[in-house]
C-alpha positions as CSV (number, residue, x, y, z in Angstrom):
1,M,-51.8,-1.6,-37.3
2,N,-53.2,2.3,-37.5
3,Q,-55.5,0.3,-35.1
4,S,-53.1,-0.9,-32.9
5,S,-51.7,2.5,-32.4
6,S,-55.0,4.2,-31.7
7,S,-55.8,2.1,-29.1
8,T,-53.5,3.5,-27.3
9,H,-55.2,6.9,-26.7
10,Q,-58.5,5.7,-25.4
11,P,-60.1,7.0,-22.6
12,G,-58.0,6.2,-19.3
13,N,-55.7,4.0,-21.3
14,S,-53.0,6.0,-20.2
15,T,-54.1,5.9,-16.8
16,R,-54.1,2.4,-16.4
17,I,-50.7,2.3,-18.7
18,Y,-48.9,4.6,-15.6
19,T,-51.1,2.5,-13.4
20,N,-49.6,-0.4,-13.9
21,L,-46.3,0.9,-14.2
22,L,-46.3,2.1,-10.5
23,E,-47.8,-1.0,-9.5
24,L,-44.6,-2.5,-10.6
25,F,-42.3,-0.4,-8.9
26,V,-43.8,-0.8,-5.5
27,D,-42.7,-4.2,-5.2
28,F,-39.9,-3.6,-8.0
29,E,-36.8,-6.6,-6.7
30,G,-34.1,-4.7,-9.4
31,G,-35.0,-7.4,-13.0
32,I,-34.6,-5.0,-16.3
33,D,-36.6,-7.9,-18.2
34,R,-39.9,-7.0,-15.7
35,I,-39.7,-3.7,-16.8
36,L,-39.5,-4.2,-20.7
37,Q,-42.1,-7.0,-20.3
38,L,-44.1,-4.4,-19.3
39,Y,-42.9,-1.9,-21.6
40,T,-43.8,-4.5,-25.3
41,E,-47.0,-5.1,-23.6
42,V,-48.5,-1.9,-22.2
43,M,-47.1,-0.4,-25.8
44,P,-48.7,-2.3,-29.0
45,D,-46.6,0.4,-31.2
46,I,-43.2,-1.2,-30.1
47,A,-42.3,-4.2,-31.7
48,F,-38.9,-4.1,-29.4
49,A,-37.6,-2.6,-26.2
50,G,-33.5,-3.4,-24.6
51,F,-30.9,-1.8,-22.4
52,A,-27.5,-1.9,-23.5
53,K,-25.3,-1.9,-20.5
54,K,-21.9,0.5,-20.1
55,A,-18.8,-1.7,-20.4
56,E,-15.6,-0.7,-19.8
57,G,-14.1,2.3,-20.9
58,E,-16.2,3.8,-23.7
59,Q,-17.6,0.2,-24.9
60,L,-22.0,-0.5,-24.2
61,R,-22.9,-3.8,-24.6
62,I,-26.7,-4.7,-25.5
63,E,-27.6,-7.5,-22.2
64,H,-31.2,-7.5,-22.0
65,V,-34.4,-7.6,-24.9
66,D,-37.7,-8.1,-25.2
67,G,-39.9,-8.8,-28.2
68,E,-39.7,-11.3,-31.8
69,C,-36.6,-10.3,-32.4
70,G,-34.6,-9.1,-29.7
71,P,-32.4,-12.2,-29.4
72,S,-30.5,-11.6,-31.9
73,L,-29.6,-8.3,-31.1
74,R,-28.5,-9.5,-27.2
75,G,-24.4,-9.0,-26.7
76,L,-24.0,-6.8,-29.6
77,T,-21.6,-3.6,-28.6
78,F,-21.0,-0.6,-29.5
79,S,-19.1,2.3,-28.6
80,I,-20.2,6.0,-26.9
81,G,-21.4,7.8,-30.3
82,E,-21.8,5.4,-32.6
83,G,-25.2,4.9,-34.3
84,Y,-28.2,6.2,-32.7
85,L,-28.1,4.5,-29.4
86,G,-24.0,5.7,-29.2
87,Q,-25.4,9.4,-29.9
88,V,-27.8,8.7,-26.7
89,A,-24.5,7.8,-24.4
90,L,-22.8,10.1,-25.9
91,T,-25.4,13.4,-25.0
92,E,-27.5,11.5,-22.5
93,T,-30.5,12.7,-24.1
94,D,-33.8,11.3,-24.8
95,T,-33.9,11.1,-28.3
96,H,-36.9,9.7,-31.0
97,W,-35.5,8.9,-34.7
98,H,-37.3,8.6,-37.7
99,C,-34.8,6.1,-39.2
100,L,-34.3,6.0,-43.4
101,T,-33.6,2.4,-45.0
102,H,-30.4,2.8,-45.8
103,D,-29.0,5.5,-42.8
104,P,-25.5,4.2,-41.9
105,R,-26.7,5.0,-38.0
106,L,-28.8,2.1,-38.6
107,R,-26.1,-0.7,-38.7
108,L,-26.6,-2.1,-35.5
109,F,-30.0,-3.3,-36.4
110,T,-29.9,-3.8,-39.8
111,S,-26.9,-6.6,-39.1
112,R,-29.5,-8.1,-37.7
113,D,-31.8,-8.3,-40.1
114,M,-34.1,-5.5,-38.4
115,T,-35.3,-2.6,-40.4
116,P,-37.6,0.1,-37.5
117,K,-38.9,2.8,-39.1
118,H,-38.9,4.5,-35.2
119,L,-36.2,4.8,-32.1
120,Y,-36.0,5.5,-29.1
121,G,-33.4,6.0,-26.7
122,Y,-33.2,7.2,-23.0
123,S,-30.3,7.5,-20.7
124,V,-30.4,5.8,-17.5
125,R,-28.2,7.6,-15.0
126,V,-27.0,6.3,-11.7
127,H,-25.3,8.5,-9.4
128,D,-25.7,11.5,-11.9
129,E,-23.3,9.1,-13.8
130,L,-24.4,7.3,-16.7
131,I,-24.8,3.4,-16.3
132,G,-26.7,2.5,-19.9
133,V,-29.1,2.9,-22.7
134,L,-33.1,2.4,-22.8
135,F,-34.3,1.7,-26.3
136,C,-37.4,1.2,-28.4
137,G,-38.1,0.5,-31.8
138,S,-41.2,0.6,-33.9
139,T,-42.0,-1.2,-37.1
140,I,-45.4,0.3,-38.4
141,E,-45.3,4.3,-40.2
142,E,-46.8,6.0,-37.4
143,P,-46.8,5.4,-33.6
144,D,-47.8,7.8,-30.7
145,H,-44.7,9.2,-30.1
146,H,-46.1,11.4,-27.7
147,E,-47.2,8.9,-25.1
148,V,-43.8,6.5,-26.7
149,M,-41.4,9.2,-25.0
150,Q,-43.7,9.6,-22.3
151,F,-43.7,6.4,-21.0
152,G,-39.9,5.6,-21.8
153,R,-38.5,8.4,-19.9
154,M,-40.8,7.7,-17.1
155,I,-39.4,4.1,-16.8
156,A,-35.8,5.8,-17.3
157,H,-36.4,7.9,-14.3
158,L,-38.5,5.2,-12.5
159,W,-35.4,2.7,-12.9
160,G,-33.1,4.9,-12.5
161,G,-33.8,6.2,-8.5
162,W,-35.0,2.3,-7.7
163,L,-30.7,2.0,-9.0
164,T,-29.6,5.2,-7.0
165,K,-31.6,4.0,-3.9
166,Q,-29.9,0.4,-3.8
167,Y,-26.8,2.4,-4.8
168,L,-27.2,4.2,-1.8
169,L,-28.3,1.8,0.5
170,D,-25.4,-0.8,-0.7
171,E,-22.9,2.6,-0.4
172,L,-24.0,2.9,3.5
173,D,-23.5,-0.8,4.1
174,L,-20.2,-0.4,2.9
175,Q,-19.7,1.9,5.1
176,R,-21.0,0.7,7.5
177,S,-19.3,-2.7,7.8
178,R,-15.6,-0.6,6.5
179,L,-16.3,2.0,9.9
180,T,-16.9,-1.5,12.0
181,I,-13.3,-3.1,10.2
182,L,-11.6,0.5,11.2
183,I,-12.9,0.1,14.8
184,E,-11.7,-3.9,15.2
185,V,-8.4,-2.4,13.5
186,A,-7.7,0.3,15.7
187,K,-8.8,-1.9,19.2
188,V,-5.9,-4.5,17.5
189,L,-3.2,-1.8,17.0
190,E,-3.9,-0.4,20.3
191,T,-2.4,-3.6,22.3
192,V,0.5,-5.1,19.8
193,R,3.7,-3.9,20.5
194,D,5.6,-5.4,17.9
195,L,6.8,-3.0,15.1
196,R,6.2,-5.7,12.0
197,R,3.1,-7.3,13.3
198,V,1.6,-3.5,12.7
199,M,3.2,-3.6,9.8
200,F,1.8,-6.4,8.2
201,L,-1.9,-5.2,10.1
202,L,-2.0,-2.5,8.3
203,V,-1.0,-3.9,4.7
204,D,-3.5,-6.7,5.5
205,M,-5.9,-4.1,5.8
206,T,-4.9,-2.4,3.1
207,L,-5.7,-5.1,0.4
208,N,-9.4,-6.1,2.0
209,L,-10.1,-2.6,2.6
210,I,-9.7,-0.4,-0.3
211,P,-11.1,-1.2,-4.3
212,D,-9.3,-3.0,-6.6
213,A,-5.9,-3.0,-4.3
214,R,-4.2,-5.5,-6.3
215,A,-0.1,-4.9,-4.4
216,A,0.7,-2.7,-1.2
217,L,3.6,-1.8,1.5
218,T,4.6,-0.3,4.9
219,M,8.0,0.8,4.9
220,V,9.0,2.5,8.5
221,S,12.4,4.5,9.5
222,K,14.3,2.2,12.0
223,P,15.3,5.2,14.5
224,Q,18.1,3.4,15.9
225,E,19.6,2.8,11.9
226,P,19.2,6.1,10.5
227,G,18.6,6.1,7.1
228,M,17.5,2.4,7.1
229,V,13.8,1.3,6.9
230,E,12.0,-1.7,7.9
231,L,9.7,-2.5,5.0
232,V,6.8,-5.3,4.6
233,T,5.0,-6.2,1.0
234,R,2.5,-8.1,-0.4
235,G,1.5,-8.6,-3.6
236,F,4.5,-6.7,-5.2
237,A,7.5,-8.9,-6.8
238,K,11.0,-8.8,-5.3
239,E,12.2,-6.4,-8.0
240,H,8.6,-4.0,-8.2
241,A,8.7,-3.5,-4.3
242,D,12.7,-2.6,-3.9
243,G,11.7,-0.2,-6.5
244,Y,8.8,1.4,-5.9
245,S,10.1,1.0,-2.2
246,K,13.1,3.1,-3.6
247,Y,10.2,6.0,-5.2
248,L,8.6,6.3,-2.3
249,A,12.1,6.9,0.4
250,H,13.1,9.6,-2.5
251,K,9.6,11.1,-2.6
252,Y,8.8,11.5,1.2
253,W,12.5,11.9,3.1
254,R,14.6,12.9,0.7
255,H,12.1,15.6,-0.3
256,E,12.7,14.8,-4.1
257,Q,10.2,14.3,-6.9
258,P,11.5,11.4,-9.0
259,T,9.7,9.6,-12.0
260,P,6.8,7.3,-11.1
261,P,8.3,3.7,-10.7
262,I,7.6,2.0,-14.4
263,G,9.1,-0.4,-16.2
264,E,9.4,-4.2,-16.6
265,G,7.5,-5.9,-13.5
266,Y,5.2,-3.1,-12.9
267,A,1.5,-3.2,-14.7
268,D,0.6,-1.2,-17.5
269,D,-3.4,-1.2,-15.4
270,A,-2.2,0.0,-12.3
271,T,-2.7,3.6,-10.6
272,Y,-0.7,3.8,-7.3
273,L,-1.4,6.0,-4.4
274,D,0.1,6.4,-1.0
275,Y,0.7,8.4,2.0
276,A,3.3,9.0,4.6
277,L,2.9,8.4,8.2
278,T,3.9,11.3,10.3
279,V,4.8,11.3,13.7
280,Q,4.6,15.4,15.3
281,G,5.0,16.4,12.2
282,E,8.2,14.1,10.9
283,V,7.8,11.4,8.2
284,V,8.7,7.7,10.0
285,G,6.7,5.7,7.5
286,V,4.7,5.1,3.9
287,L,1.7,3.0,3.0
288,G,1.6,2.7,-0.2
289,V,-0.8,0.9,-2.3
290,E,-1.5,-0.1,-6.2
291,L,-4.9,-0.2,-7.6
292,G,-6.2,-1.5,-10.4
293,A,-8.2,1.3,-12.1
294,T,-6.2,3.6,-14.8
295,E,-8.8,5.9,-15.4
296,R,-9.3,7.5,-11.6
297,Y,-9.0,6.1,-8.2
298,P,-11.6,3.6,-7.2
299,S,-14.6,5.0,-4.4
300,G,-13.3,6.5,-1.4
301,S,-9.7,4.5,-1.8
302,R,-8.1,8.0,-0.6
303,E,-9.8,8.5,2.2
304,L,-9.2,4.6,3.3
305,L,-5.6,4.8,2.6
306,A,-5.1,8.2,4.6
307,T,-7.4,6.7,7.8
308,L,-5.5,3.7,7.8
309,A,-1.3,6.1,7.5
310,Y,-3.5,8.0,10.5
311,M,-4.1,4.6,12.2
312,G,-1.0,3.4,11.6
313,S,1.0,7.1,12.9
314,A,-0.2,6.6,16.3
315,A,0.1,2.7,16.0
316,V,3.9,4.2,15.1
317,K,4.3,7.1,17.9
318,K,3.2,4.1,20.9
319,H,5.9,2.1,19.3
320,H,8.9,4.4,19.4
321,S,7.5,6.4,22.6
322,S,8.2,3.3,24.4
323,Q,11.2,1.9,23.2
324,A,11.9,5.5,24.0
325,E,10.6,5.4,27.7
326,R,12.8,2.0,27.9
327,M,16.0,3.7,26.4
328,H,15.7,5.8,28.7
329,K,14.7,3.9,31.7
330,Q,17.9,1.5,30.3
331,V,20.7,4.7,30.5
332,S,18.5,5.9,33.3
333,L,19.8,2.5,35.3
334,L,23.6,2.5,34.2
335,H,23.8,5.8,34.9
336,E,22.8,5.1,38.1
337,L,25.0,2.4,39.1
338,L,28.0,4.8,38.1
339,Q,27.4,6.7,41.3
340,Q,28.7,3.3,43.5
341,W,31.4,3.3,42.1
342,D,32.7,6.7,41.1
343,H,30.5,9.8,42.6
344,S,32.9,12.2,40.9
345,Q,32.1,10.6,37.4
346,Y,28.8,10.3,38.2
347,K,28.2,14.4,38.7
348,R,30.3,15.3,35.7
349,T,28.2,13.4,33.4
350,R,24.7,14.5,35.2
351,D,25.7,17.5,35.1
352,S,26.6,17.3,31.7
353,S,23.7,15.7,31.0
354,R,21.3,18.5,32.3
355,I,23.4,20.7,30.6
356,A,22.3,18.5,27.3
357,E,19.2,18.3,28.2
358,E,18.6,22.2,28.7
359,Y,20.7,22.6,25.4
360,G,18.3,20.8,22.9
361,K,15.8,23.4,24.8
362,Y,17.3,26.4,23.8
363,M,17.8,24.7,20.3
364,Q,14.2,23.6,20.2
365,W,15.6,20.0,19.6
366,D,12.6,17.2,18.9
367,H,12.1,15.0,22.3
368,A,14.2,11.7,20.9
369,R,17.2,13.7,19.6
370,I,17.3,15.4,23.2
371,Q,17.0,11.5,24.8
372,V,20.0,10.6,22.1
373,V,22.3,13.3,22.6
374,T,21.6,13.5,27.0
375,G,22.3,9.2,26.9
376,A,25.7,9.9,25.4
377,C,26.3,12.7,28.4
378,K,25.6,10.3,30.9
379,L,27.4,7.1,29.5
380,L,30.7,8.2,28.1
381,E,32.8,6.8,30.7
382,Y,31.3,3.1,30.0
383,E,32.7,1.0,28.0
384,L,31.4,1.1,24.7
385,R,32.5,-3.6,24.9
386,L,29.7,-3.1,28.2
387,L,27.2,-0.6,26.7
388,K,26.7,-3.4,23.8
389,E,25.5,-6.3,25.5
390,A,23.2,-3.9,27.9
391,D,21.4,-3.2,24.6
392,I,21.6,0.7,24.0
393,P,20.6,1.4,21.1
394,Q,22.9,2.1,18.1
395,E,22.4,5.9,17.9
396,I,23.7,6.4,21.2
397,L,26.6,3.8,21.0
398,R,27.7,5.9,17.5
399,L,27.6,8.9,19.5
400,I,29.4,7.9,22.4
401,G,32.4,6.1,19.9
402,E,32.5,9.3,17.4
403,T,33.2,11.5,20.3
404,R,36.2,9.0,21.9
405,S,37.6,9.3,18.9
406,M,38.1,13.5,18.9
407,P,41.3,14.3,19.5
408,S,41.6,17.4,21.9
409,M,40.5,20.5,20.4
410,G,39.2,18.2,17.2
411,V,35.7,20.3,17.3
412,G,36.8,22.0,14.6
413,D,37.4,19.2,12.5
414,S,34.4,19.0,9.7
415,S,34.5,15.1,9.5
416,Y,32.9,14.8,12.8
417,T,29.3,15.4,13.3
418,Y,27.6,18.7,14.8
419,D,26.1,16.4,18.4
420,A,29.6,14.5,18.7
421,K,31.3,17.8,18.6
422,L,28.5,19.0,21.2
423,V,28.6,16.1,23.5
424,Y,32.8,16.8,23.8
425,L,31.6,20.7,24.6
426,I,29.6,19.7,27.2
427,A,31.8,16.7,28.9
428,R,34.6,19.7,29.2
429,Y,32.6,22.6,29.9
430,A,30.9,20.0,32.8
431,E,34.6,19.1,33.7
432,H,36.0,22.5,33.6
433,R,33.7,25.5,33.6
434,T,35.4,27.0,30.6
435,L,35.5,25.6,27.3
436,Q,39.0,26.6,27.0
437,L,39.5,25.6,22.9
438,G,42.2,27.5,22.9
439,C,43.0,27.6,18.4
440,V,40.0,26.6,17.4
441,Q,38.2,27.7,15.0
442,S,35.5,29.8,16.3
443,S,33.5,29.6,13.0
444,D,33.1,26.2,13.7
445,V,28.7,25.8,13.6
446,C,28.8,24.1,17.2
447,V,31.1,25.5,18.5
448,T,29.4,29.1,18.1
449,D,25.9,28.0,18.7
450,F,27.6,26.4,22.0
451,R,29.1,29.5,23.0
452,S,25.8,31.4,22.2
453,F,24.0,29.1,25.2
454,L,26.8,29.2,27.7
455,D,26.1,32.9,27.6
456,Y,21.9,32.5,27.7
457,Y,23.2,29.5,30.4
458,E,24.9,31.8,33.0
459,R,23.3,34.2,33.3
460,K,19.9,31.7,34.0
461,Q,22.2,29.9,36.7
462,T,22.8,33.2,37.9
463,E,19.3,34.2,38.0
464,I,18.3,31.5,40.1
465,R,21.0,31.5,42.4
466,I,20.2,34.9,42.9
467,T,17.1,34.4,43.6
468,V,17.4,31.6,46.2
469,E,19.9,33.4,48.2
470,E,16.8,36.3,48.4
471,E,13.8,33.8,49.3
472,Q,15.8,32.0,51.6
473,A,17.4,35.9,53.1
474,A,13.2,36.6,53.4
475,Q,12.7,33.6,54.9
476,Q,14.9,34.3,57.7
477,L,14.4,37.3,58.3
478,M,10.5,36.5,57.7
479,S,11.2,34.0,61.2
480,V,13.0,36.9,63.3
481,D,10.4,39.4,62.6
482,L,7.8,36.8,63.6
483,D,10.1,36.8,66.4
484,E,10.5,39.8,67.5
485,V,6.8,40.3,67.4
486,S,5.5,37.1,69.1
487,R,8.3,38.3,72.1
488,V,7.7,41.9,72.3
489,A,3.3,41.4,71.9
490,A,4.1,38.3,74.6
491,L,1.8,36.1,72.1
492,S,1.0,32.7,73.7
493,P,2.6,29.5,71.7
494,R,-0.8,29.2,69.9
495,E,-1.4,32.7,68.7
496,R,2.7,32.4,67.1
497,E,1.7,29.5,65.8
498,V,-1.6,31.2,63.5
499,L,0.4,34.7,63.5
500,Q,3.6,32.1,61.2
501,L,0.1,30.9,59.0
502,I,-1.2,34.1,58.6
503,A,2.1,35.2,57.5
504,A,2.4,32.1,55.2
505,G,-0.9,33.6,53.2
506,K,-3.2,30.9,54.9
507,N,-7.1,31.8,55.2
508,N,-9.3,30.9,58.5
509,R,-10.0,27.8,57.4
510,E,-6.5,27.1,56.4
511,I,-5.6,27.3,59.5
512,A,-8.0,25.4,61.6
513,Q,-7.3,23.0,59.4
514,A,-3.7,23.2,60.1
515,L,-3.7,23.0,63.8
516,Y,-6.9,20.8,63.8
517,I,-9.0,23.8,65.5
518,S,-12.8,25.5,65.0
519,E,-12.5,28.5,62.7
520,N,-14.1,30.3,65.9
521,T,-11.2,29.4,67.8
522,V,-9.3,31.0,64.9
523,K,-11.1,33.7,64.9
524,N,-10.6,34.0,68.8
525,H,-6.9,34.2,68.2
526,I,-6.8,36.4,65.6
527,T,-8.7,39.1,67.9
528,S,-6.1,38.5,70.8
529,I,-3.5,38.6,68.3
530,F,-5.1,42.4,67.3
531,N,-4.8,43.8,70.4
532,K,-1.9,42.9,71.7
533,T,-0.2,44.1,68.8
534,G,-2.5,47.1,68.4
535,V,-3.0,46.9,64.7
536,S,-7.0,46.6,63.1
537,D,-6.8,43.9,60.6
538,R,-4.5,41.6,58.4
539,I,-2.7,44.5,56.1
540,Q,-1.4,46.7,59.8
541,L,-0.3,43.2,61.3
542,M,1.6,41.7,58.4
543,A,3.3,45.5,57.9
544,K,4.5,45.6,61.6
545,V,5.6,42.0,60.6
546,I,7.6,43.7,57.9
547,Y,8.9,47.2,59.2
548,K,8.5,46.3,62.7
549,H,6.3,49.5,63.4
């Protein structure tokens, strides 16, 4: 036995061992059995070599063993920290033990009638994470510990490096395939017009792309029915889906911190992950998934769900925009028809809708709310029965119905909504150009806001009228001055056209294009105008036109 041990120190033997090891890894395909076989071949002092792979939780399982006594170890399990091999997994440190016959830490081996004198253990890591323990044992008293430890470390490091490379290649392929799928999903979402199909697609992609996904759901709010949502689920029992969707509704729309869903029908070994679908900062839906992993989220699951949620947000936004556009066209068409049989009503509702739009901008409302209020103002004179048959959105119908039901001076009644009071006030103002609210409580929020808006609105309208009148007067005065200058200077008709374009701020090229003449001809006309009016440049010419010097 001593001769066998000393044989490893023959000249050139270490070089041969390491050369064999490196040659193995040149064309290595990942088989641990070949590594263990090489271990026992080149290390005569070693009686057996094996590998224990990390399993679920804190367990490791011996899956590969080489040596005469190896088969009896295969399939045995131990916990991290248990026995000699468990200590390697716990500390992730390469270690050598000189084993005592009755040491309880040797129970894993003695239970199979094995009594190694020395044990060697090496941690194997992939991507900085322990995946198992490489071990070997000797039954002789004095093996070459240094040689065995060095050889074991090389095997552990080379095999761990090879596995890390394979892990990265596999991860690269996985990410490439995910990216390809996401690109295809984006293309499909671009063409899908039906909202429920969008929701089904998001659920299916969540289950297909996210590791360990067992169930998924998508819920999207209905713009036309406040407080109501569309729900699509896959993999959930009905009671489970109802409970989880209520939990998400409280979390995202009521901004509460509800207790996570647990109880009958909920998996004990699951975690839940969810992301909001947002449009212009407002939550319009939620994408949620049940994962079969309790310790941590599987690799990339957060990022993938977030990406799907972003894509879903864009699809929902596009759907809402197209729906809003259709609503706007339908409302505008009905409003234009009103002009055919009652022009006064048309003019009044047109003015109301313009005031409503100005008010919404003044209050910094979102576009959807402005469209609903302006739509109600435009269609306020229609019968609700006709509007229902025309498939006008429910929120506009409700607003018109509530406004119609409001009694005279009912804007002070707190039972009516803010928007209904606003439509009533706007219609009243558009008809009378005054509110005439009499004894209505001035403390009502809508009344106070609208009065504040009217101060701004009427001042703005006055400024616009003044500006328009000043521009019209200036244009009229300029026209008179041009006529006077042309008459006194005896300008030709063409020279008068050139003078009008100079007064409009045109340069020589623009004048030439406007009159279909060359720039040289323009220069000649301008020189003639300067001579006839007694000026030397354009500035003096404009001063003469304005002040008639």
